[in-house]
DOLUM-121945 format. One record per residue (C-alpha): residue number from 0; residue in three letters; y, x, z. Coordinates in Angstrom, 1 decimal. Example, Ala and Ser with C-alpha at 12.3 -4.5 7.8 and 13.67 -1.06 7.14 Angstrom:
REM residues 2
+-----+---------+--------+--------+--------+
: num : residuo :      v :      u :      w :
+-----+---------+--------+--------+--------+
:   0 :     ALA :   -4.5 :   12.3 :    7.8 :
:   1 :     SER :   -1.1 :   13.7 :    7.1 :
+-----+---------+--------+--------+--------+
END
This chain:
REM residues 321
+-----+---------+--------+--------+--------+
: num : residuo :      v :      u :      w :
+-----+---------+--------+--------+--------+
:   0 :     MET :   27.1 :   10.6 :    6.7 :
:   1 :     THR :   24.4 :    9.2 :    4.6 :
:   2 :     THR :   21.5 :    6.9 :    5.7 :
:   3 :     LEU :   18.1 :    6.9 :    4.0 :
:   4 :     VAL :   16.6 :    3.5 :    4.0 :
:   5 :     THR :   12.9 :    3.4 :    3.0 :
:   6 :     GLY :   11.6 :    0.2 :    1.7 :
:   7 :     ALA :   15.0 :   -0.6 :    0.3 :
:   8 :     ALA :   13.6 :   -3.1 :   -2.3 :
:   9 :     GLY :   11.8 :   -5.0 :    0.5 :
:  10 :     PHE :   13.1 :   -7.9 :    2.5 :
:  11 :     ILE :   14.5 :   -6.2 :    5.6 :
:  12 :     GLY :   15.4 :   -3.0 :    3.7 :
:  13 :     PHE :   17.5 :   -4.9 :    1.3 :
:  14 :     HIS :   19.4 :   -6.7 :    3.9 :
:  15 :     LEU :   20.0 :   -3.5 :    5.9 :
:  16 :     SER :   21.1 :   -1.6 :    2.9 :
:  17 :     LYS :   23.6 :   -4.3 :    1.9 :
:  18 :     ARG :   25.0 :   -4.4 :    5.4 :
:  19 :     LEU :   25.6 :   -0.7 :    5.5 :
:  20 :     LEU :   27.1 :   -0.6 :    2.1 :
:  21 :     GLU :   29.4 :   -3.5 :    3.0 :
:  22 :     ARG :   30.6 :   -1.3 :    5.9 :
:  23 :     GLY :   31.5 :    1.3 :    3.3 :
:  24 :     GLU :   28.7 :    3.7 :    4.0 :
:  25 :     ALA :   26.5 :    5.8 :    1.7 :
:  26 :     VAL :   23.0 :    4.7 :    1.4 :
:  27 :     VAL :   20.0 :    6.3 :   -0.2 :
:  28 :     GLY :   17.3 :    3.8 :   -0.9 :
:  29 :     LEU :   13.7 :    4.7 :   -1.6 :
:  30 :     ASP :   10.9 :    2.2 :   -2.5 :
:  31 :     GLU :    7.9 :    2.5 :   -4.7 :
:  32 :     VAL :    8.3 :   -1.2 :   -5.8 :
:  33 :     ASN :    4.6 :   -2.0 :   -5.7 :
:  34 :     ASP :    3.1 :   -5.1 :   -7.0 :
:  35 :     TYR :    1.9 :   -6.5 :   -3.5 :
:  36 :     TYR :    4.1 :   -9.4 :   -4.3 :
:  37 :     ASP :    6.6 :  -10.4 :   -7.2 :
:  38 :     ILE :    8.3 :   -7.2 :   -8.5 :
:  39 :     GLY :   10.9 :   -9.5 :  -10.1 :
:  40 :     LEU :   12.2 :  -10.5 :   -6.6 :
:  41 :     LYS :   12.3 :   -6.7 :   -5.6 :
:  42 :     GLU :   14.2 :   -5.8 :   -8.7 :
:  43 :     ALA :   16.6 :   -8.7 :   -8.1 :
:  44 :     ARG :   17.3 :   -7.3 :   -4.6 :
:  45 :     LEU :   18.0 :   -3.9 :   -6.1 :
:  46 :     SER :   20.4 :   -5.4 :   -8.6 :
:  47 :     GLU :   22.3 :   -7.2 :   -5.8 :
:  48 :     LEU :   22.6 :   -3.9 :   -4.0 :
:  49 :     ASN :   24.1 :   -2.2 :   -7.1 :
:  50 :     GLU :   26.8 :   -4.9 :   -7.3 :
:  51 :     VAL :   27.9 :   -4.8 :   -3.6 :
:  52 :     GLY :   31.1 :   -2.9 :   -4.6 :
:  53 :     TYR :   31.5 :   -1.1 :   -1.4 :
:  54 :     GLY :   29.9 :    2.2 :   -0.1 :
:  55 :     GLU :   27.7 :    4.3 :   -2.3 :
:  56 :     PHE :   24.2 :    3.4 :   -3.3 :
:  57 :     ALA :   21.6 :    5.7 :   -4.9 :
:  58 :     PHE :   18.0 :    4.4 :   -5.4 :
:  59 :     HIS :   14.9 :    6.4 :   -5.9 :
:  60 :     ARG :   11.7 :    4.9 :   -7.0 :
:  61 :     SER :    9.1 :    6.8 :   -5.0 :
:  62 :     SER :    6.7 :    6.4 :   -2.0 :
:  63 :     ILE :    7.0 :    7.9 :    1.5 :
:  64 :     GLU :    3.5 :    9.2 :    0.8 :
:  65 :     ASP :    5.2 :   11.7 :   -1.7 :
:  66 :     TYR :    6.7 :   14.3 :    0.8 :
:  67 :     GLU :    8.0 :   16.6 :   -1.8 :
:  68 :     THR :   10.2 :   13.8 :   -3.3 :
:  69 :     LEU :   11.3 :   12.6 :    0.1 :
:  70 :     HIS :   12.5 :   16.1 :    1.0 :
:  71 :     LYS :   14.4 :   16.7 :   -2.2 :
:  72 :     VAL :   16.2 :   13.3 :   -2.0 :
:  73 :     CYS :   17.3 :   13.7 :    1.5 :
:  74 :     GLU :   18.4 :   17.3 :    1.2 :
:  75 :     ALA :   20.4 :   16.7 :   -1.9 :
:  76 :     SER :   22.1 :   13.6 :   -0.4 :
:  77 :     ASN :   22.8 :   15.2 :    3.0 :
:  78 :     VAL :   20.9 :   12.4 :    4.8 :
:  79 :     THR :   21.7 :   12.4 :    8.6 :
:  80 :     LYS :   20.0 :    9.2 :    9.6 :
:  81 :     ILE :   16.8 :    7.5 :    8.5 :
:  82 :     VAL :   15.5 :    3.9 :    8.9 :
:  83 :     ASN :   11.8 :    3.7 :    7.8 :
:  84 :     LEU :   11.0 :    0.2 :    6.8 :
:  85 :     ALA :    8.5 :    1.2 :    4.0 :
:  86 :     ALA :    5.0 :    0.0 :    4.9 :
:  87 :     GLN :    2.1 :   -2.0 :    3.7 :
:  88 :     ALA :    2.8 :   -5.4 :    5.2 :
:  89 :     SER :    0.8 :   -8.4 :    6.3 :
:  90 :     VAL :   -1.9 :   -8.8 :    8.9 :
:  91 :     ARG :   -4.2 :  -10.9 :    6.6 :
:  92 :     TYR :   -4.1 :   -8.4 :    3.7 :
:  93 :     SER :   -5.2 :   -5.7 :    6.0 :
:  94 :     VAL :   -8.5 :   -7.4 :    6.7 :
:  95 :     GLU :   -9.6 :   -6.6 :    3.0 :
:  96 :     ASN :   -7.6 :   -3.5 :    2.3 :
:  97 :     PRO :   -7.6 :   -1.3 :    5.4 :
:  98 :     GLY :   -7.2 :    2.0 :    3.4 :
:  99 :     LYS :   -3.8 :    1.0 :    2.0 :
: 100 :     TYR :   -2.4 :    0.7 :    5.6 :
: 101 :     VAL :   -3.7 :    4.0 :    6.7 :
: 102 :     GLN :   -2.2 :    5.8 :    3.8 :
: 103 :     SER :    1.3 :    4.0 :    3.9 :
: 104 :     ASN :    1.8 :    3.2 :    7.6 :
: 105 :     ILE :    0.2 :    6.3 :    9.0 :
: 106 :     ALA :    0.2 :    9.2 :    6.5 :
: 107 :     GLY :    3.5 :    8.0 :    5.1 :
: 108 :     PHE :    5.1 :    7.8 :    8.5 :
: 109 :     VAL :    3.9 :   11.3 :    9.4 :
: 110 :     ASN :    5.9 :   12.5 :    6.3 :
: 111 :     ILE :    9.0 :   10.6 :    7.6 :
: 112 :     LEU :    8.5 :   12.3 :   11.0 :
: 113 :     GLU :    8.1 :   15.7 :    9.5 :
: 114 :     LEU :   11.1 :   15.3 :    7.2 :
: 115 :     SER :   13.2 :   14.3 :   10.2 :
: 116 :     ARG :   12.1 :   17.3 :   12.2 :
: 117 :     ARG :   12.7 :   19.8 :    9.5 :
: 118 :     LEU :   16.1 :   18.4 :    8.3 :
: 119 :     GLY :   17.4 :   17.9 :   11.8 :
: 120 :     ILE :   17.9 :   14.1 :   11.4 :
: 121 :     LYS :   20.2 :   12.8 :   14.1 :
: 122 :     HIS :   18.3 :    9.5 :   14.5 :
: 123 :     LEU :   15.2 :    8.0 :   13.1 :
: 124 :     VAL :   14.7 :    4.3 :   13.5 :
: 125 :     TYR :   11.4 :    2.8 :   12.3 :
: 126 :     ALA :    9.8 :   -0.6 :   12.0 :
: 127 :     SER :    7.0 :   -1.4 :   14.4 :
: 128 :     SER :    5.7 :   -4.9 :   14.8 :
: 129 :     SER :    5.0 :   -7.7 :   17.4 :
: 130 :     SER :    1.4 :   -7.4 :   16.2 :
: 131 :     VAL :    0.9 :   -4.4 :   18.5 :
: 132 :     TYR :    0.7 :   -6.8 :   21.4 :
: 133 :     GLY :   -2.6 :   -8.2 :   20.0 :
: 134 :     ASP :   -3.7 :  -11.6 :   21.3 :
: 135 :     SER :   -1.9 :  -11.1 :   24.6 :
: 136 :     HIS :   -1.4 :  -14.2 :   26.8 :
: 137 :     SER :    1.1 :  -12.5 :   29.1 :
: 138 :     VAL :    4.3 :  -13.9 :   27.8 :
: 139 :     PRO :    7.0 :  -13.1 :   26.9 :
: 140 :     PHE :    5.8 :   -9.9 :   25.3 :
: 141 :     SER :    7.4 :   -7.0 :   27.2 :
: 142 :     THR :    7.8 :   -3.4 :   25.8 :
: 143 :     SER :    6.8 :   -2.3 :   29.4 :
: 144 :     ALA :    3.4 :   -4.0 :   29.0 :
: 145 :     PRO :    0.3 :   -1.9 :   27.9 :
: 146 :     VAL :   -0.5 :   -2.4 :   24.1 :
: 147 :     ASN :   -4.0 :   -1.0 :   23.8 :
: 148 :     LYS :   -6.0 :   -3.8 :   22.2 :
: 149 :     PRO :   -4.6 :   -4.5 :   18.6 :
: 150 :     VAL :   -6.7 :   -7.1 :   16.7 :
: 151 :     SER :   -5.9 :   -6.1 :   13.2 :
: 152 :     VAL :   -5.8 :   -2.8 :   11.2 :
: 153 :     TYR :   -2.1 :   -3.5 :   10.4 :
: 154 :     ALA :   -1.4 :   -3.7 :   14.1 :
: 155 :     ALA :   -3.4 :   -0.6 :   14.8 :
: 156 :     THR :   -1.3 :    1.4 :   12.3 :
: 157 :     LYS :    1.9 :    0.2 :   13.8 :
: 158 :     LEU :    0.7 :    1.2 :   17.3 :
: 159 :     ALA :   -0.3 :    4.6 :   15.9 :
: 160 :     ASP :    3.2 :    5.0 :   14.5 :
: 161 :     GLU :    4.7 :    4.5 :   18.0 :
: 162 :     LEU :    2.4 :    7.1 :   19.5 :
: 163 :     LEU :    3.2 :    9.6 :   16.7 :
: 164 :     ALA :    6.9 :    9.0 :   17.3 :
: 165 :     HIS :    6.5 :    9.9 :   21.0 :
: 166 :     VAL :    4.8 :   13.1 :   20.1 :
: 167 :     TYR :    7.6 :   14.2 :   17.8 :
: 168 :     TYR :   10.1 :   13.3 :   20.5 :
: 169 :     HIS :    8.1 :   15.2 :   23.1 :
: 170 :     GLN :    7.5 :   18.3 :   21.0 :
: 171 :     TYR :   10.6 :   18.5 :   18.8 :
: 172 :     ASN :   13.2 :   16.6 :   20.8 :
: 173 :     LEU :   13.6 :   14.2 :   17.9 :
: 174 :     LYS :   15.7 :   11.0 :   18.7 :
: 175 :     VAL :   13.5 :    8.1 :   17.5 :
: 176 :     THR :   13.6 :    4.4 :   18.1 :
: 177 :     GLY :   10.9 :    1.9 :   17.3 :
: 178 :     LEU :   11.7 :   -1.8 :   16.7 :
: 179 :     ARG :    9.0 :   -4.4 :   17.1 :
: 180 :     PHE :   10.1 :   -7.2 :   14.7 :
: 181 :     PHE :    9.0 :  -10.9 :   15.4 :
: 182 :     THR :    8.3 :  -13.1 :   12.3 :
: 183 :     VAL :   11.3 :  -12.3 :   10.3 :
: 184 :     TYR :   12.5 :  -15.0 :    7.8 :
: 185 :     GLY :   15.5 :  -16.0 :    5.7 :
: 186 :     PRO :   17.1 :  -15.5 :    2.3 :
: 187 :     TRP :   15.4 :  -13.0 :   -0.1 :
: 188 :     GLY :   12.3 :  -13.3 :    2.2 :
: 189 :     ARG :    8.7 :  -12.3 :    1.2 :
: 190 :     PRO :    6.8 :  -14.9 :   -1.0 :
: 191 :     ASP :    3.6 :  -14.3 :    1.1 :
: 192 :     MET :    5.2 :  -15.5 :    4.3 :
: 193 :     SER :    5.2 :  -19.3 :    5.5 :
: 194 :     PRO :    8.8 :  -20.3 :    4.6 :
: 195 :     PHE :    8.1 :  -19.5 :    0.9 :
: 196 :     LEU :    4.6 :  -20.9 :    0.9 :
: 197 :     PHE :    5.4 :  -24.0 :    2.7 :
: 198 :     LEU :    8.7 :  -24.8 :    0.8 :
: 199 :     ASP :    7.0 :  -24.2 :   -2.5 :
: 200 :     ALA :    4.1 :  -26.5 :   -1.7 :
: 201 :     MET :    6.4 :  -29.2 :   -0.4 :
: 202 :     LEU :    8.5 :  -29.2 :   -3.6 :
: 203 :     ARG :    5.3 :  -29.3 :   -5.7 :
: 204 :     GLY :    3.7 :  -32.1 :   -3.7 :
: 205 :     GLU :    0.8 :  -29.8 :   -2.7 :
: 206 :     SER :   -0.8 :  -29.5 :    0.7 :
: 207 :     ILE :    0.2 :  -26.8 :    3.1 :
: 208 :     GLN :   -2.4 :  -24.8 :    5.0 :
: 209 :     LEU :   -1.9 :  -24.7 :    8.9 :
: 210 :     PHE :   -4.2 :  -22.1 :   10.4 :
: 211 :     ASN :   -5.6 :  -22.5 :   13.9 :
: 212 :     ASN :   -5.2 :  -26.3 :   13.2 :
: 213 :     GLY :   -1.4 :  -25.9 :   13.5 :
: 214 :     ARG :   -1.5 :  -24.7 :   17.1 :
: 215 :     HIS :    0.1 :  -21.4 :   16.5 :
: 216 :     LYS :    3.4 :  -20.5 :   18.1 :
: 217 :     ARG :    5.7 :  -18.1 :   16.5 :
: 218 :     ASP :    9.0 :  -16.4 :   17.6 :
: 219 :     PHE :   10.8 :  -16.9 :   14.3 :
: 220 :     THR :   13.7 :  -14.5 :   13.9 :
: 221 :     TYR :   16.4 :  -15.0 :   11.3 :
: 222 :     ILE :   17.1 :  -11.9 :    9.1 :
: 223 :     ASP :   20.9 :  -11.7 :   10.1 :
: 224 :     ASP :   19.8 :  -11.4 :   13.8 :
: 225 :     VAL :   17.4 :   -8.6 :   12.9 :
: 226 :     ILE :   19.9 :   -6.7 :   10.9 :
: 227 :     GLU :   22.5 :   -6.9 :   13.7 :
: 228 :     GLY :   20.0 :   -5.5 :   16.1 :
: 229 :     VAL :   19.0 :   -2.6 :   13.8 :
: 230 :     VAL :   22.5 :   -1.6 :   13.1 :
: 231 :     ARG :   23.4 :   -1.6 :   16.8 :
: 232 :     VAL :   20.4 :    0.6 :   17.5 :
: 233 :     LEU :   21.2 :    2.9 :   14.5 :
: 234 :     ASP :   24.8 :    3.3 :   15.6 :
: 235 :     SER :   24.0 :    4.3 :   19.2 :
: 236 :     ASP :   25.1 :    7.7 :   20.2 :
: 237 :     GLN :   22.7 :    8.2 :   23.1 :
: 238 :     ASP :   21.1 :   11.7 :   23.6 :
: 239 :     ALA :   17.7 :   12.3 :   22.2 :
: 240 :     ASP :   15.3 :    9.7 :   23.4 :
: 241 :     CYS :   12.2 :    7.9 :   22.3 :
: 242 :     ARG :   12.3 :    4.1 :   22.9 :
: 243 :     VAL :   10.8 :    0.9 :   21.6 :
: 244 :     TYR :   12.7 :   -2.6 :   21.5 :
: 245 :     ASN :   11.6 :   -6.1 :   20.6 :
: 246 :     ILE :   13.8 :   -7.9 :   18.2 :
: 247 :     GLY :   13.0 :  -11.6 :   18.2 :
: 248 :     ARG :   14.6 :  -14.9 :   18.9 :
: 249 :     GLY :   13.0 :  -15.1 :   22.3 :
: 250 :     GLU :   12.0 :  -18.7 :   21.7 :
: 251 :     PRO :    8.6 :  -19.4 :   20.2 :
: 252 :     VAL :    8.2 :  -22.6 :   18.1 :
: 253 :     ARG :    5.0 :  -24.6 :   17.5 :
: 254 :     LEU :    3.9 :  -24.4 :   13.9 :
: 255 :     LEU :    3.9 :  -28.2 :   13.5 :
: 256 :     ASP :    7.5 :  -28.3 :   14.9 :
: 257 :     TYR :    8.5 :  -25.6 :   12.4 :
: 258 :     VAL :    7.0 :  -27.7 :    9.5 :
: 259 :     LYS :    8.9 :  -30.8 :   10.6 :
: 260 :     THR :   12.2 :  -29.0 :   10.7 :
: 261 :     MET :   11.6 :  -27.8 :    7.1 :
: 262 :     GLU :   10.5 :  -31.4 :    6.1 :
: 263 :     LYS :   13.9 :  -32.7 :    7.4 :
: 264 :     LEU :   15.8 :  -30.2 :    5.5 :
: 265 :     VAL :   13.9 :  -30.8 :    2.2 :
: 266 :     GLY :   13.6 :  -34.6 :    2.6 :
: 267 :     VAL :    9.8 :  -34.4 :    2.1 :
: 268 :     THR :    6.9 :  -35.3 :    4.3 :
: 269 :     SER :    4.2 :  -32.7 :    3.6 :
: 270 :     ARG :    0.5 :  -33.1 :    3.2 :
: 271 :     LYS :   -1.2 :  -30.9 :    5.8 :
: 272 :     LYS :   -4.6 :  -29.2 :    5.7 :
: 273 :     LEU :   -5.7 :  -27.9 :    9.1 :
: 274 :     MET :   -7.6 :  -24.6 :    8.9 :
: 275 :     PRO :   -9.4 :  -22.4 :   11.4 :
: 276 :     MET :   -8.0 :  -19.3 :   13.0 :
: 277 :     GLN :   -8.0 :  -16.3 :   10.6 :
: 278 :     ALA :   -9.3 :  -12.9 :   11.3 :
: 279 :     GLY :   -6.6 :  -10.6 :   12.8 :
: 280 :     ASP :   -4.4 :  -13.5 :   13.7 :
: 281 :     VAL :   -3.0 :  -14.3 :   17.2 :
: 282 :     GLU :   -2.2 :  -17.6 :   18.8 :
: 283 :     GLU :    1.3 :  -17.0 :   20.0 :
: 284 :     THR :    4.3 :  -14.4 :   19.8 :
: 285 :     PHE :    7.2 :  -14.4 :   22.3 :
: 286 :     ALA :    9.7 :  -11.6 :   22.5 :
: 287 :     ASP :   11.3 :  -10.4 :   25.7 :
: 288 :     VAL :   14.7 :   -9.2 :   24.3 :
: 289 :     ASP :   16.3 :   -8.4 :   27.7 :
: 290 :     PRO :   16.2 :   -4.6 :   27.1 :
: 291 :     LEU :   17.9 :   -5.0 :   23.7 :
: 292 :     GLU :   20.7 :   -7.1 :   25.4 :
: 293 :     ALA :   20.9 :   -4.7 :   28.3 :
: 294 :     ASP :   21.3 :   -1.5 :   26.1 :
: 295 :     PHE :   23.1 :   -2.9 :   23.1 :
: 296 :     GLY :   24.8 :   -6.0 :   24.3 :
: 297 :     TYR :   23.0 :   -8.1 :   21.7 :
: 298 :     ARG :   20.6 :  -11.1 :   21.7 :
: 299 :     PRO :   19.5 :  -13.0 :   18.6 :
: 300 :     GLN :   21.4 :  -16.4 :   18.4 :
: 301 :     THR :   20.3 :  -18.2 :   15.2 :
: 302 :     THR :   18.4 :  -21.3 :   15.9 :
: 303 :     LEU :   15.4 :  -22.2 :   13.7 :
: 304 :     ALA :   17.2 :  -25.2 :   12.1 :
: 305 :     GLN :   20.2 :  -22.9 :   11.2 :
: 306 :     GLY :   17.9 :  -20.2 :    9.8 :
: 307 :     LEU :   15.7 :  -22.5 :    7.7 :
: 308 :     GLU :   18.8 :  -24.2 :    6.3 :
: 309 :     GLY :   20.0 :  -20.8 :    5.2 :
: 310 :     PHE :   16.6 :  -20.0 :    3.6 :
: 311 :     VAL :   16.3 :  -23.4 :    1.9 :
: 312 :     GLY :   19.9 :  -23.1 :    0.4 :
: 313 :     TRP :   19.1 :  -19.6 :   -0.9 :
: 314 :     TYR :   15.8 :  -20.7 :   -2.4 :
: 315 :     ARG :   17.3 :  -23.6 :   -4.2 :
: 316 :     SER :   20.0 :  -21.3 :   -5.6 :
: 317 :     TYR :   17.7 :  -18.4 :   -6.6 :
: 318 :     TYR :   15.1 :  -20.6 :   -8.4 :
: 319 :     ARG :   17.8 :  -22.9 :   -9.7 :
: 320 :     LEU :   16.4 :  -26.1 :   -8.3 :
+-----+---------+--------+--------+--------+
END
């Protein structure tokens, strides 16, 4: 049995591929390795995967928008499961570049659905996002709540993915599971996200920008917790179904408290620049993970302090500080 992991050079895709390889499985990784952020970091992740020493890893540099390549890769490797993590990320970037999101997150995802249908894939797991809840004030965010008012193009594309997935389940009996991730962070994370941005600024003695005047609350979720949730969902042997789950810590943290936790770990008091709310942003995210625990016996456990300690340690090692 072989699993296709799209976005394998990305943050979550790298960690998932590594976990599957360490279990001795065969993984086909696919990623276009674009320049949205540091390509060097993506290449370093791929090098790490090639050195795992377990399982069997084959990488293909391609986009999910290229259906022909997708089909050839999966057919040749006898892929039986797919985890689609390839997407154009970031709420803020979508404000200026909406077309990129439609092409990758919708057109590319339709290719994944079509591929799954035609090859008889046993289980398709795909990344959705907490962004689909919009600026909801009904917390915690529940998968049973209506999600019909996204506030960014990114969120709208992820919501479209969930609707398309349901169509393919309904019409073709495709087993498909969507995962709404909540602010994932940790070692090998994305440079455009706050742990990288804040730590880099602190170490350089530069000010950090706190949007919404630092009043944001985020359900920060450590990467190991996310991967454990993904693997448990992927391994499930339920009959064909179409479900969506939250994967979050279930414990929102004020942005100012988050900064204080990082300051203690680094031994630096940061200079803070309070900024207004940005377009497409939301004030709070808060995951209801009861369904994840009920169906898979798992609930994320890593505290923010533990998770940031893991990230800071990796950052110092990777950048040789």
